[in-house]
N, C-alpha and C positions, 0 to 999 in steps of 0.2 A: 664385846659390845652387844647390848640386846639388840633383837631385829628389828624393833620399832623404832630405836634411835637410829640405826643405821637408814632403815628409810625415810626418815625425816630429815637428815644430813642430804642424803643425793637431792630429796623434794626441793630443798632448798638449793643448792648446788644449780640444779637445772631453772629454777626460777633465777638467779642472778646472772647465770649465762644467757637467758634467752633476753634478760634487759638490757646486757651490754651488747648485743649484737642487737637490737632493737633502737638503743641509743645511736649507736653507730649510723646505722640505716639512714634512720631520722637525719643526722650531721650532715651524713653524705650528700643525702637530697637536697636540704636546707644549700649547701655549698651550690649544689649544680644549679639552684635555682638560681642564686644569686651572681652567679656569671655574666647574666646577661640585664641584670639588672642597675640601674644608674639613679644613684640618691641624690637628689638636690634638696638645697635649703628653701626654705617660703621666699626668699627675697630671689634667688637664682631662680626658681620657676614662676613667679611673677612676672622676672623680665623675659624670659624665653615665651610666656604668655604674650608679653606687650609687642613681640615680633610674627605671633602665628595671622596676624592680618596680612602682612607682608608676602607670606606664600599663599594665602586666599588671592590676594591681587591679582599675583602673577598666575594663579590656577584661573580665576575670571577670563585675565587677558588671553590667555592662552586658549580656551574653551569657547569664548562666547564673543570675542571683538571679530569684527568683519574686516578688517586688516587683517593680516598673517601678523602674527607673533616675532618679533625679532628674537625670540631665545630666553631661556631665562637667564643666562649668563648677562645678556644684554641689558635684562629688565633689571637686575640688579646691580649695574655698574650704573644704571641711570638712578637707580634709587641712593646709591653712595652719593651720585652727584648732588643730587636733590638735597642730601644733607649737608653736603660743604656749604650750599648755596643758602640753607636757611642761617648759616651764621652769621653772624656781624664781624665777621673778620675776611676783608679783602684780599688777603693774602692767601688764603687757604686753598688749597687744590689737592683733587683726587686723580692720583694718576695710576692707570693700569699696569702691567708689568712693562708692557714696550713702551708706554709714554716715560715711564720712570728712567728706563736703561737710556734714553734720548736724552733728558733733561741731565741727569749725571755724567754722560758724556760730554756735552755743553760747558757743564760747569769745570770738569777735569781739562778742559782744554781742546778735545777734540771733536772742534765744531764744524758742523756741517749747515750749510745757509746759504744766503745769499751775499751776506759782507755789511752790514748795516747796524750802525748802535743806534736804538730809540729810547726816547724819553717815557717820562710816566704818563700814560695815556689819559687824556682832559676831555672834555665834552666835545671839542673840534676835532678829535683825533689824537695821531701820537705822533710828534717832531721826530724826524730823522737827526740825529744830532751828530751822526758822524758815516760817511760811506770809505770802505777800505779800498785800497787801490789793489787793482787786479782780481778784481771779485764781479759774481753776476750783475750785483747792482750797481757798480762802476760803469760796466760795460752797457747797463741798460738805459743809463743816464741818470740816474737818481741823485739828488743833490742834499746835501746838509739844509734844513731849512723846509723842505718838503713836508708835508704833513701827509699822515696815512689816515686816510680815513675808514678804510673797509679792508679784508683780507677774503679774498674767493668770496665778497659780496656781504661778508658778515661786520656788522657795523664796529668800529675799534673802540669806542666811547666805554661801552660798561666794561671792557677789558681792563685786567690789572697787568703790570709789566709781564711778569714770567707768564701769564698766559697769552700775551701778544707774541712774544719772544717765540713758544712752542707753536703758535701758529704761523709764524712765517718761516723759521728756519725749520727744515724736515729731512727726509733722507736725501743721497745722493740722487740725484735724476728726478727728482718730484717736482712738478711744475708748482707753480703759485701766483695768483693773480691780485696786486695792489691796487686800490684806486686810490689817487694821489693828486691832493690839491697845492700847487704851487700858485703862490699869489692866491687870483681867484680863481685859474684856470685849472678846472678837474681833467683828469685823464686816466685811463687802467694800463698798468703795465704788466706783461707776463714775463716770468722768470722763474729760472732752474736752478735748485738747489747744488751745491758743490761741495767736495772737501776743501776747507779753507785750513791754511796754515797761520793765524794771529798772535803777533806778539803783544801783550797787555803793557809791556814797559818800554818806552823810548827817552833816551838821554843825550844831554850834550854836555860839554864845557864852553860856557861863554867867557866874554871878557872880562877880565880882571878876576879871571879864575872862579868864576859862579857856575857852580855846578847846576844843572836842570834836570828835572825827571818824572817822566809825564804818567800816570796808572789810569789807563782807559777803563778798566775793569778789576775787581779784585777777586780774580779767578784762573786758572789754567795754573800757568805755572809762574803766575807772576810774583810770587814770595822770591823764589829763585832768581828769574830776570832783576828784580829789585835790589837785592843785593849783592848781584855781578854788577849794578848798574854804578851802587855806590862804592863799591870797591874799587872800580875803574876810576871813578869821578877823587877817588881820594889818594890813590897812586898818581894820579897827575896832578896833585897841588890845589886840590879844590879848597880854597879858601871861604867860602859861603854856599849856601843851597837853597834852592825853590823846588818844591814837590807841588806840580801840577795837578789839580783832581776834579779839576771843571768838566763839565757832562757826563761824570764817571757815575752811573747810576747803584753801585754797590757791589755786591758779591758775597763772598763768604765772611763770615764772624774770625775766624782762626786766620785766614791771608790778612787782615787788617792789625789782629792783632799779634801777628809775628812783625808784620812791616813796622808799628809801632814801638814794640821791643827792641829793633833794631835802630830806633833815633833816639829813643828816651832812655835817660838813667831811670833810676828804680822810682817807681811809685803806680799808684793805679792807672790801668789803660781804659776800663769800662768794667761795670759791675752789669749784672743780669737779675731779674727777680721774676721768678712768675705769680700767678692770681693769689696762690694758695702759698707763696715762698717767701717767708719771713726776712732771712738773713739773704737768701741767691747767692750767686757764683760771683766772685771778683779773679779778674785779672790783671796781674801785677806785672811789671816789668822790673827785669834783673839785669839789663845788658847798662852797659857802661854809657851808651849814649854817642850822639856825635858831639864833637869839639868846634864846631862852626855856627856861625847864625843860621838860623834857617825860618822860613815862611813856606806857607802855606796858601796856595789857591784854590778858591771855590767858588762856585756860583749856585744858581737856583736849582740845578738840575744834579748839583753833586746829592748822593743821597746815600743813606745806610751804613756801607762798611767806611764809605768816604768819610761821614759823618763823624763816624767812631775815633778814626785816626785824627782827623783836624781837632776835635773835642779833646784828643787826648796831648795833641802839640800845644793846644791852647791855655790848657788849664795847668800843665806842668811845668810853664815857662820856657819849654825849649823851643819856642819860637812864635811866630806870630798868623794868624789867618787874614788872608787879603781875598778883597770880592764881595760876593754879593750873598745875602743870607741866603743859606743851602734849603733843600727839599723840605726837611723835618721827617723821615722815616725812622722810627725811634723803638721800633720792636725788632722780634728777632722771628722767623718761623724755624720748625725742627719737622723732619720726614721721619716718620714713622711706618714700620709695614705690616698689613693687615695678615696675620696670617693665614685664614680662613681663606682666600685666593690669591695672596702672595701679592695683593695691590700695595701701592703706599700712600700716604695722607701726608700732606705736610700742613701744619697748622702754626698759627701765632702763639706761641708759649711763652714768651717770656717778653719783658720792655727792658730796653737798655738803659743805664744812666750815666750819663759824663760822670768824669773823677769828681765834678764839684755837688754831682747829687740830682743831678737834673734830667729829668725825661723829653728829649725834644722832639717828640712826635707831635707833627702838624704844627712845630713852633721854627725848627731847623735852630742851625747854629750860624751866631752874627759874630760877622767878622770883627776883627781889631783894626783894621783898615779898610772900611768900606770905599767901592768905587766899582761902578758900572762901566760897560765898554761902549763904544756911541753908536747909537741906534741901528745904525746902516751895517753892523758888524752883528748885530742881535739874531741869532740862528744859525751862523757860521759854524764849521766845525775847526777845532782849535787851531786844527793845523792850515787852515786857510786863511788865519788871519795873519798878515804880515806884522813882524814883531815890532816894528817902529810905530805900527798902529793900535797895538797891544798895552793900553794902559794901567790894565789889571797887571799883565807881566810886568811892566816899568816899576808900577808902584812896590811889587813884591821886590825887584831888583836892586834898584833904588834901596830901600829899608836893609837889605842883608850885606848890600855893600858898604853902605853907611859905619853898619855894626862891624863888619871885617877892617874897615879901616883905624877905628878906633882901637882896635885888638892891638893893631899892630905899636 
């Protein structure tokens, strides 16, 4: 090969090798630079920019406030609580991880508190619906019908039921002061929270083999307790059944659905739909149902899960509803964890609809047999009403017993 050609080939080879090395170095450098780079879409960048003012506010407070800042974490939690307060959602709650653990323990039946059942707060306060035996509340002399106007000096009127329950029921040994109105006489009662073991279901077999099951709340082990009660009454020859949901403020949707499933034959129990959800979720009953006449007793303090069960029984024709128009809470809350700080957010995410397609929020369920208690019994705990004076119970008993007699 000629010397000039060999020289040209060597020159081209050097150029090619140099180019490859240069490209490799540039690629590696680019990759190294990208390790610390985060790429945002325009929308994501705009959303992050919107939150920069929050960081600036925290900085201003920590640096310029005359009073000492409670700390960045506390300020962020206050901001989260403020967001929830800005919603048109009276049931929305922001929980710190510790507050959520306490809430969850209460729902699961691991109850610590003073031993009362309270109704939805109103302008005058929250009425005590029941006082459980051998609890701090009973020992302190609290009575059904007493009105709680404040907790540790904080007015009850603007609170929602869940918020009020969390304010009253605390860890074992923690004190709480309730401002009470009994008639026109105000007083303050100091209590200490304790570990309580409360059953949510009680049952009995009345004359003419009429079964009676009372559910005080749809939480804890109420489903298991209900099924055990139903089984016991069935084994003892129950010919008719009355379920008492008076003063039951609700609980979990799942508990109401499971109990309805044990009572009803196939059919719709309840359906849920969100704001942007066209079809929603439908809960159906697949059980055989019960084969005895059934009545469900409700009153103005029967809410939420109680209304789901009562409406399902009423619509299915499995039984009748007796008493007074219910509270009217036809919305469902969902809890979701905030990954940034492991806190929890509870939001009203869906409305529920009875099998007839109605949403009863703010309306309630109208009984098939409407009957009120005498004024002198209004405000008493159900257990404190003498059976012979309980007009609502007798209306239910008379109805199911008449049907049982016809079936013989």
